[in-house]
C-alpha positions, 0 to 999 in steps of 0.5 A, a space after each residue: 888665889 895666891 895660895 890656891 894650889 898649896 891649899 889644893 895639895 893639902 886636899 889631894 888625899 880628900 879629893 881622891 876619895 871623892 866621886 870613886 865611882 858613880 855607884 858609891 855616890 847619891 843620885 838624883 832622878 830629876 834636877 831643877 837647877 838651871 844651866 846658866 851663863 853670862 846674860 847676853 853672851 851667846 857662849 860661842 866665843 873664847 871666854 873665862 866666867 866666874 860665878 858666885 853665890 853667897 848661902 846661909 847655913 843654920 849649922 855645919 851639915 853632916 853631908 852636903 851632896 851636890 852634882 856639878 858640871 860645865 862646858 868646857 871645863 870648871 873648877 869649884 871653890 867653897 870658901 876659897 878652897 878648890 874642891 872639884 874641877 872637871 867635868 871628865 870629858 865625854 860627848 854631848 850624849 854622855 856629858 859627865 857631872 861630878 858628885 861632891 860632899 861639900 860638907 868639909 868645906 861648909 860652915 854655919 853661917 855665910 859661905 860662898 860657892 864660886 866657880 871659874 868656868 872656861 870655854 876655848 871655843 875654836 881654840 879648844 882642845 881637839 879632845 874636847 866636845 863643846 856645845 856652849 859655854 854653861 854651868 850647872 850645880 844641883 843639890 842632891 836633896 831638898 836641903 841642898 837646893 839652896 845651892 842650885 844654879 839659876 839666875 840668883 848666881 852672879 857672873 862676870 866674864 874675865 876681860 883680861 883673858 884671850 888665846 895665843 894660838 900656836 903650831 900644831 897643839 891639839 891639847 890646848 892653846 896658850 893664854 894671854 892674861 893682862 892683869 890690868 883688865 882681869 878680875 881682881 884677887 879674892 873673888 873666891 872669898 865671902 868679903 869680895 864685893 860682887 854688887 855690881 856683878 849681873 845675874 847669871 843668865 838661865 839658859 837650859 833646863 838640865 837633861 838627864 841621860 835618857 829623858 825624851 828630849 836630849 837636845 843638850 848636854 845629856 848628863 850622866 854620873 862621872 865613873 872616875 875619881 878627882 884627878 890627883 894634885 900635888 905640890 911639885 917644886 921645880 928643882 933647877 936653874 939651869 941658865 939665867 940671862 940678864 940677871 943673877 938669880 938666888 942660888 935656891 931659886 926656884 927649888 925652894 921659895 926665894 925672892 927674885 927682883 928684876 929691876 926697871 927697864 931690864 929683860 931677863 931670861 931664866 931656863 928652869 929644868 924640872 929634871 924629868 918630864 912632868 904635868 902641871 899646873 904652873 903657878 907664878 906669884 908676883 908683885 910690882 912691875 906695872 905693865 911688865 910683860 912676863 912669858 912662860 915657855 914650856 917644852 919637853 926638850 931642847 932642840 939642837 936643830 929645830 929644823 930638822 927636829 934633832 933634839 939630842 941627848 935631853 940633859 944637854 942645854 949647850 948650844 941648844 935652842 928653846 922651841 915651845 908653847 907659851 902663857 903670856 902675862 901683863 902685870 897690873 903693878 900690884 902686890 900679891 898678884 898670881 897666875 896659875 894656868 886653866 889646863 895643866 901644861 906638860 914640860 920638863 923645861 921651862 923658859 922664863 921671860 921678863 920684860 919690866 918697864 919703868 917699875 921693878 918687878 918682883 917674883 915671889 914664887 915659882 912652882 908646879 902642881 902635878 895632876 893626873 889620874 889617881 893610879 897607885 902602884 900596886 906592883 912589886 918587882 924586887 931584883 938586883 938589877 938597877 937598869 930594870 928598876 929605871 926601866 919600870 920607873 920611866 915606864 910608870 911615869 910615862 903611863 901616868 903622864 898619859 892618864 888623866 880623865 882619859 888615857 892619851 897618846 901624848 900630854 904635850 901635843 895631842 892629849 887624844 885616846 887613840 885606840 892603839 895606845 890605850 890597849 897597851 896602856 890599859 894592860 899596864 894599868 891592869 898589870 901595875 896598878 890593878 886599877 881598871 876604871 880609866 880602862 872601862 871609861 876608855 872602852 865605854 867612850 870607844 863603843 860610843 865613838 862608832 859610826 853607822 857604818 861600823 868603825 870606831 874613831 881612832 880616838 875618842 873623844 874628839 871634836 873632829 873626825 879621824 878613822 884608823 880602820 885598824 884600831 878598830 880591830 884593837 879595840 876587839 882586842 881591848 875587850 878580850 884583854 878585859 875579859 881575861 884579866 878583869 871579867 865583868 861579862 855583863 859589861 862586856 855583853 853590852 859591847 858585842 853588838 859593837 863588835 859585831 858592826 865593827 867585823 861587818 864593816 870589814 867583811 864588805 872589803 874581804 875578797 872571796 878568799 876572805 883576804 881584805 883589799 882597799 880596805 878604807 881610811 887609815 890602815 895604820 899599824 906602825 910608825 915605819 915606812 918603806 916599800 908597801 908601806 905609807 904612813 905607817 900602813 900596809 898597802 892592801 890594793 893587792 892584798 896585806 898579810 898584816 891586814 889579813 892577820 890582824 882581822 884573823 886575830 880579831 875574829 878569833 877574839 870575837 868568836 871566843 867572846 861570843 861563844 862565852 857571852 853572845 851568840 853561838 851562831 856568831 862564834 861559828 860564823 866568826 870561826 868559819 871566817 878565821 878558818 877561811 883566813 888562815 888557808 888564804 894567808 898560808 897560800 898567798 903570803 908564806 914564802 918557801 924560799 925564806 921560811 916566813 911569811 911576806 907582807 904581800 903576795 908578790 913576796 918582795 917584801 918581809 916584816 917583823 910585823 906580819 911574822 909576829 902576828 902569824 905566831 900570835 894567830 896560830 899560823 905557825 906550827 909550835 916545832 917552827 916557831 923558835 927558828 922563825 922567831 930567831 930570824 925575826 931578831 936576826 934578819 936586817 932586812 925585815 922591816 923592824 918594829 918600833 918601840 910601840 909594836 915590839 909590844 906585839 914582837 915580844 909576845 910572839 917571841 916568848 910564844 915562840 919559845 925565846 922568853 929567856 932572852 927578853 932582857 936582851 931585846 930592850 936596846 930602844 929602852 937603853 937608847 932612850 935612857 942613853 939619851 937622857 929621856 925620862 919617859 919613852 919617845 913616841 917612836 924608835 927615832 930618839 934623836 928626831 922623835 916628835 913626842 918625847 912621852 908615848 905611854 905604848 912604849 910602856 910594855 916593859 911594865 907588863 912584861 916584867 910581870 907577865 914574861 919574866 916573873 911569868 904571872 898570867 891569866 890562863 882563864 876568863 877574869 883571871 880566875 885561873 893564873 899560869 905561872 911561867 917565868 922566864 928568868 934568863 941569867 937572873 938567879 934571884 927574883 921576886 914580885 907581885 901584882 894586884 889580882 881582882 881577887 887579892 895578890 899574886 905574888 912569885 918568888 924564884 932563888 937558885 941555891 946550890 944548885 935547886 931553884 927554891 920557888 914560892 907562889 901564892 895565889 889569892 883566895 878563889 883562884 887556882 892555877 898551875 906553874 909551868 917550869 921547863 916543860 912541866 906542869 905543876 898545880 897551884 892552890 890558892 894561898 901559899 905554894 912552895 917548890 924545890 925543883 
């Protein structure tokens, strides 16, 4: 256990080659392993369990594939090496198992297979669906079945673990670990004596998805790779109370001795927000209490939620979640969180009894979905690089086995957030696996009445009906930027169900009224807004326009991949809505769309959607766009909805001003943020890390460099740059067929333009209103 995450970091590259997709790994048609658990344990309560089995091999195998899963989660060790953790979250109807080749970890002779399985029960994360505690491991062929789970396995519950409930944390609870009662070190090694451990109890037979009887977990192969794991030091000690710490602690490994009958407090600074498993190695200090607390930022005023500059600690208070440990006094004790923690600041508090406690080491192991940067943006603008770096960190911290809204508080995959996050993935990484997984999960969440959950997976029920419309937008995005019509065709039944739901609340003129559930649009308030949603008891242009856009998307999808009859219906519905929106909401006095028929409130939201849905004549768009930027009486979009505002302004012909629209991102930077805030109230925002603010990681490429899809599947490429005052810039993104690169240089009054398209694509360069044909390969222009 002591070197567990150092070993794990060495294995990162190997782990990331495992289970890259369900198609690349062996599958088995029928399983005969058993789901196992501790005997006489109902599996409904909080618990941490250890499973072990010894196997003998005549020789080191060339391959040894197994399939493994658990409820809630597991960490699998082979001969003390961590080789897999999971399963990727789903629901009982789609319960993921991981497929791993154990051969690199096995040896001739005796091998120990060990798994830590934990169930947080009533304290489990909101995103964690569960039936009961369970563990299963199945060999892929008869040769590997020697490893199958059954009552030949040993199991022991760790009596030292308990939950620490806190204030609102949908992510996970804290952990209380009494090392006096916890399982001793070495339980993953072959020399450990488990003769006193009871044999595991068989609970259920395995049920693969599609079998006739699926009253337990319906097993499906995980579509995702293993998460990245990377060794990460905490570089700075910002404050020490009650002790003088070594100057290098904890940035480099250094021993710290806490005297007997002493309480010390250390404030550590990662210097940027991270997701990491925290490992504390310590010795001696019988019955000393240790607390590890984690926070995104310090609070200037906890009552009001004011945080101030995130770099500043003076005069501030530490408010955050925590894990607690009681030392058993032995040498070589080690603690690592079951679940990763999100933090910039860590507060370590130690209170010793009659014996000194020795801190041997303290470090983190970063974790997240193994995205790789495949986008390049070259300019002399240091601010642009900083915005991209912060945006990518924000996106990465909100990508694990699902996308998440925020890593610290909730870790829930909300559709509104995920639509933007998926686009960041397409542009910045060129990786669509997590997006496909998200689309599938959202489709699985649909209620019988048609709408999706607002977020999924989740153990509770929350419906944001407007997010179901953004789900249709996600499908359209995938169609335009990735393709795979077979994948999308399977989702059309869902779009029909969603639109059928909304049709029930359309009035004879097509306008929505009294739409049920939460009609969230953006974190704004004021007249005719409630909890971020516009009231529609007398009609709402914002909701009508979002529905209009969904009809337009669905009509295109149906015409290409579904049924023309549905496309005709949706086009007719869209035409009716267009007429109604013009009649009800257009203000000739303000020359823009109002939020309601009373025409007493106006917003950037309504007019952005009006431009994006074709409700504004091309000749009128520039003037409306300028009003949206200059009229301070309009309800303003927050950092989230600026994604749509900026697309509308670009469509209105104002894209050359894009860099002038980034004030909220600049304010985040001035406040010392290393990730983007949840909303535009930077002083008081709840979450310091919401990836829906990472839209510049899309628009620096789509708007500034001008690289965009011009046909389904990105089969045609449109290059229309908006360079503003830039005179030298270049960049590239990963395309489904290769790479797209663009370079612009103003030289002696002429623009030198180079465009490279991948094979099997064509496109056009749009430059100052003129179109130039682009072919696959290199294209050069002097204009």
